[in-house]
Steps between C-alpha positions, in 0.01 A plus 500: 500500500783739585674430171177546303436838658852616414420433134165678507624796295610266219148356477345847507729613215396195298132578548542872426679426172234247401215740568661769282467276196186312602143554385237554768306176500209432730665185638857477623645153557805415709662170592747425777700189416644297784264668747557251785256520792598810698425871498794606279302429183209708629739789566623488138144494369401798715787698346382410149140601568605828661740602223265411215199667662703818556602500132136477392399775740775727366347461153159598629363152435312261722723228632459156345384186668791285611537126457797351683624145458712333766696212350724233644550124486193286580664400830496863616276576797251722318251464786734682738563774240131555431422519871730804512297678233273776631140487372431648159413869510136550400461727195411857588453810292808706430867436437714215621673749727167557667450128532842459656429782743171337591679173557759662724226637720317172530524279805634218282761549227377445147662440163419675172574204274360162405727210593550151362754223541675336206684175584784395274868549422600836356742318272201433274178667388259614772269754332321562166686693232543877547292505818734646766608864535776453756687202639701501820723230643711572806750258653382199299689474171816372667305178564575258218230285348709200605846398612702450180479130414874454454567637849333194651650249257801326656627412150499864387800736516255748655411266790486706820583216736587609853336839459142628524531831311683653205709729723868394489409211271698392194500692174283233338240518776491880483458487122206260537327731747560798272352319198196400701443859615535637146261241356246567776515879461461465123183292551372755750550788255343315206188432703468857626551639149190309390295605801589870534300774333673733257648783702508287812785475748672252727687557825737223610730461799698192591819401676809604310876496544783744444755235405549382144556145626179292511650293782523810718137556599566784742243531778307198377826307516552596863143396575510158333860422412689536828355414839190340348734279298703420813185407690421240232853365535448477876196277452692276261798467734270421792321231299166682516485536120670288234752672276295405195197671651695824540647470153155471344384828656567833329346844557336609169599866536729703277602865548588636152739777415364813334657400168347152509157650556549759226618240250180295537271801465678621189510155344126464553437830322141552612564772758677833527723539804395821675708440811742227603710544812678300764388636836667421828235393747510430868562185698254211529600481866236702682636542853447750779840436658767434236758447776295210642650188340208280600249735337706517182517120491122475534448762231728311261320171562160669467598665171615171349196317634259761366648465152592132479331329795227341290758358258711363785204336675382343175847355445599369845185534712399753763692338790834494320421838347467644851838347588656662194379847596607450862854432383484796265395725787794388714749546218363841408519614863872417503550723195251771597730800458608391151139444393387840626786671315486308171143376456321728257315447174525660159186520290449525126230765450350519153225696326391373160242632257333362194471779245332477162846532346603170656298319237739641242803362681606819679633459856 
């Protein structure tokens, strides 16, 4: 949530630029891809509705109706997400600004948009052709559609035996992860190009890295490729988990460099790059007392568990998964000062637009 709010001005710029070239339709459609089940997606949607409604008001036009789609994998807990939604604001006479003001004064918060869930992977089609004005996806595109097949093949030069992440892996493993990311992002862009309206826009943010080496995953590497890796090794050495079981587990996350991201967008050719930056974010370790080693250890374990706990439990079971994160917490506590000083993320922040000129091959 903190990282998303730091990028708020990038999203607002994307929406402002889109509205300058957009026609004033009566229905505005937005889709948040990789919405998960918490309030962060609702925050992004509120920003979209506010910015677009203000643009309409500045033109002296009535604000449109808003249709918002929340999309994630079918296993996502949509029930929890929808329970966070305020009730739909009843139509009243006047502008959307008046409606929003009426909602703010009500005893219960309301929302000025229609909401629907769309289950499915964003690495394929999700919506009808030319039906969406704006897409957003924050902190999701670093998730691969799958672990590269060769990484789990013991007969492959890219076999990642003994490791559970691409960080500090061999050149062949890193190349396999990079190819998987590029193929996935290309599929994502092809699908959105079919679904976005002419003049539409897309705001994307995902983990990124400052290094040119794919095997140096930066903050993500510290999260999954150091003490998390060592905790797996602890379980193997203690006989809690077989070595083969560890070797068959890999985190399907890849933090791209800015150039890798740019290369895929340009090769696809369907979108103009309005903004593409590598932004230094904060730390995933949310602690009140950074000098408290025990608290830092818990924060490290909680961060890893929040991101990968479901994958770990599915692979080795909840009991052994709990043992893994206990060992991670102890190891992280012993290296608390280093983690507080070095653990920070970089994010690729990207604004893309689909102009009419794109059809003629201009990017």
